[in-house]
C-alpha positions, 0 to 999 in steps of 0.5 A: 171777654166779659160783656155787660149786656146779657144778650151781648154776642161775640161771633167768630165766623171761622170758629177759632177760640175767642182769645185767639180770634180777637188777638189776631185783630189788626183793624177794629171798627166800632159803629152805632148800628148794624150796617154802619161798619160796612158803610164807614169802615169799608177801608178797613174791611177791604184791607183785611179781606183775605190778607194773611196778616191782617184781620178786621173785627167789628163792634156794633154798640146798639141793639137795633130795636128802634130801627125804622121799618116798612115794606115787608118788615112793617109789622115787625115788633122791636124784638123781631127787628132785633133778631133780624138785624143781629142775623144780618150783621153775622151774615156780613161778618161771614161774607167779609171774613171778619176775625169776629163780630161783637154785638154789645146790645145797648139800647140807643138811649143808653149811649146818650146818657152817662152810663159807664157800661158802653165805655167799660165794654169798649175798653175790654174790647180794645184790650182783647184785640189790641188793634193797630187801626180803629174806625168809628164815626166822624165828629161831624156826623148828624146822627146823635147816636153816631156822635155818642159812640165816637165820643165813647170810643175816644174815652175808652182809648184814652183809658188805656196806657199810651203803649196800648193805644191804636196808632190810628183812629179814623172817623168814617162817613155815614150821616153826612159826607166829608166832602166839605173837608179841605183836601189836605184834611181828608184821609183818602181811601181808594175803594176801587177794588172788589166792588162786588164784595162791597155790594155783597156786604151792604146787600145782606141788610135786607131789613134796611133795603127792602125796609125803605132805605137803599143804603146799598146803592147810595153808598156805592154811588157816594164812593163813585161820586167822591172819585169823580169830583175829588180833583177838578184839574185831573182825570180820575185815578180811582173809580171809588174813594172814601173819606175819613176824618183823622181823629188820631190827635185825640188819642195822642193828646188827652188834653185835646177837647173833641169839640175844639178839635173838630172846630179847627176843621170847620174853621179851616173849611170856612177860611178856605171859602172866604179866601176863594171868594175874597180872591175871585170876586169882581172889583166893587163900585168900579174901583 
């Protein structure tokens, strides 16, 4: 597979030939930054871990050069941080036994402009992997690069004929949880198993953790919080849950606008709030 950036990388942890390694993919994660996959695509990673017939391939679109840094990494140059983050992502792929880890190596700014490179690379990845399930960022995330990547993913999938498109497209949570979605609009994933593996996958990103952001603790805590606060009138059925936004309608209907689609979910949340308050507020003026 030919990728456009000169330092793009395809890493295959078990050393299989590239075509064979990519073709075995059943679940594909496409993320903006190193460690985003391990946060928002964990359901796909766990579904494939040591499964005989399911394989996860990860794609990171940006190069990691602009990452904030402090602590032991405070004085790292952009090029040094680039090298560290590439190595960390390879470590995660090895620990998680990914089919492959693809690093497209684009500067973040490219994603925010109409450059065709990311779209073309993603089309190539999708054709090489033919996944059944794709995870990317959700359309209500508050990070610009995450939204840019999600929109490129939708664009790339729509460039494929319907017979080659994934059956499911999910948007996971990183920079804004999806607790606000109505329960009937949430895609719920039980992540109660292999908490040790989840912690290990997050823990390899030392440049982020020692650099001042405890994504490891925060991510595992979010999953536990989700499990406890999911159902108000039932005991916990899981110890860790993750939510996703179902983006599948956007790759089933090319005429459906991504903004219009996500606003239907926002409007449904608004209607739920309005209905609850209208039903339960005390009578006014003594009437």
